[in-house]
N, C-alpha and C positions, 0 to 999 in steps of 0.2 A: 469195417475193413473194406477198403476201396479196391475195386477190380483194377488189374494192370492191363496195359495194351496187349500183352501176351495172352492173358486169360480171355480177353474179348475177341481177339482176332486169330489166335493161333493154337488154342488148347486142343480143339478137335483135330486140326490139321497135324499137329505135332504127334498126337496119339496114332493117327492112321498112316502118316507118310514119313515122319522123321526116322523111324527105325530102319527103313530101307536105305536112307542116306547114310546112316551110321554104319550099316553093313558094307556099303561100297567104300566108304572111307577106310574101314578096317582092311578090306581086301586089297585096296590100293596102297596101304600104308601111308595115307595122306592125312595131314592134320587139318581140321576144319578152321584153324586159325589163319591159314593161307586163303584169303578170300578169292584171289584170282583163280586158284586151282579148284576151290569149292564150287564156284559157279559153272565150271566146265563138266562137273559130274552129271551123268545122264539123268538120274532121278531129280537132281536140282533143276536141270534144264526143263524137264517135263513139268515140274511144279511151277516154275516161273511162268511158263506159257499158259498155265491154267489160271493163275491168280492175277496176271497182268491183263487188263481189259483189252478188248480188240481195238486196234488202232493206237495203242499207247506209243508215245514218242520215246526218244532216247532218255530224256530226263525222267519220265514216268517209269520206264523199265529199270533205270538205275535206282530209283527210290524203292521199287519192289525188291530188287536184288539186295539192297542194304538191309531192308526190313527182314527179309527171309534169312539172311546170314546171321543177323543179330538174334532173331528168334530161335534159330537152330542152336547157336552157341549158348544161348540162355538155357534152353532145354537140356543140351548135352552137359552143361556145367552144373546141373542140379536145380535150376530154376530159383536161384537165391534172390530174394527181394529184401532190400534194406529200406525200411520206412523211416524217413528222416523227420524227426519231430521239430517243432518250432525252435526250441532252444538249440538243437544241434545245427539247424540251418543258420541261425544267427551266429553261432560260434564259428562255423565253417566260413561264412562270408567275411568275417573279420580276421580270420586266421592269417598268419604270416608264413605258414608252411604249406607246401603242396607236395603231392606224390602221384605217380602213375602206377604204383604197385597195387595189385589186386589180391585179395585174400583167396579168390577162386578164379577160374579162367574167365568167368562172365558173371554179371550180376545186373540187377535193375535197382536204381536209386529212385525211390518214390518220394516226391517232395510234398510238403504240406499244400493243401488245395489253395489255389488262387493267390499264392505268395510270390511266385517268380513269374515274370512276364517277358516275352520277347516277340519279335516279328519274324516268323519263319519263312515268309514269302516276301519277295521284293515288292515294295509299295502296298503290302497288305496290312491288315489291322493287327494290333497286338493281341497275342493269345497267351493263356496261362500255360506254364511248363508243368506237365504232370510228372515227368521224371526222365531218367536217362538210362538207356541200355549202355553198358560199358563192357568191353571184352578185350582180352589180350590179343595181340596180332602176332604175325610170324616173326616180327622184329622185336627182340627182347627190350622191354622197357617202354614200348610204344603201345598205346591203346587206341581202340576205335570207339567212338561215342555216337549214339543216336538219340538226340533229344526229341521227346514226344510232346507236342503242343496241342492245345485245343480239344482235349477229350471232354465231352459233356454229354449229358443225357439227351437223346434225340438226334445226335449227330452220328451218321453211319461210319465215320472214320476219324482220322486225326491228321495233323500235320507233323512232319518229321524233318529234322536237320541232322545230317551226318558229317562227321569229320574225324580225322586221325591226328594224333600228336602224342607228346609226352611231356612230363614235367621236368623243367630245368630251372630251378630258382636262382642259380648263381651265375652261370656264364654260358648263355645260349650261343652256339656257333652258327656258321652259315648253313650247316646241315641239320639244325635243330629248330624247333618251333618255339618262338617267344610267346608264352601264354599270357604274360603280364602286359597286354597291349593297352595303351592309353586311349582314352576317348578323344575324338577330334575337338570337342568343346571344352575339354579340360575337367569335366565332371568326374566324380569318384566312380570307380568300377562298382557295378551292381546298384548304383543309386537309381531310384525310380524315375522313369520318364513319363509315366501316366499322371494325369492331373489328380491331385490329392493322394498320390502314392506314398509320399513321405509320412503323412498323417495316418495312413492305413497300414504302415509298416511293410510296404511292398519292396520288392527288388526287381530290377530290369536288366536284361541282357542286351547290350547295345550292338554286339557283333559276335562273330563266331569265336573269336579269341576269348571272350568272356564266358561263352558256353563251355569251352575246354577248361578255362581257369576254374570255373565253379566246380566242374567235375573233379579236378585235381585237388581242390580244397575239401570237397565232400568226402573224398577217399581218406582223408586224414582223421575223420571223426566217426568212423564206423564202429568203434568200440564205445562211443558215447552212450550213457544210460538212456538218452532220449532217442536212440536209434533201435528199432525193432527188426530182428532178422528172422525171416520165415522162408520156407521153401514152397513153391507153388506147383512143382511137378514131382 
């Protein structure tokens, strides 16, 4: 059983600090799904100042905010983790259906180790995708996704990529996100870009649209027998 980024980075913090956030949300009749209002709460602001390193720039502060919001939503939603097996990942990658409907307000999709790769930082090296935090947003049908890359023994942290969107497989309009983005080189979505990747059965994410698309495909296979559902909080 593999540790999740929540267990590694937020388990103790959640036990000690998240109940106070929950109390303020209740007192203010505010939903934690509204990220803009969530970050304005006094206990959230205090916590952000503690976990953000001194001298952090705007991008680093935004990354901490996204991670804290997803961690809180994960905790408040029961800490559900869906461990995606090899067969379920293969089925999802080749599926023709997508969805942005969640069985609970938030969850973590943990992928098979070293099977999906992406480049979370511009001009950086490819890193394995451990999994995806997925949560409902204040807008019905829309989800927020935080992909966690590069978790490995000996590394003190990980890389994260956040985005919002929703599934629309038929007729995306100007106000919607087209998740089925084509690659500039014409290659198949999720096809490996690493040397030897095809022989090793790897998948690659070429852009943010593919990260969202994979999420929306994985959400269609949660009842697959090769998906294990466990609660970590």
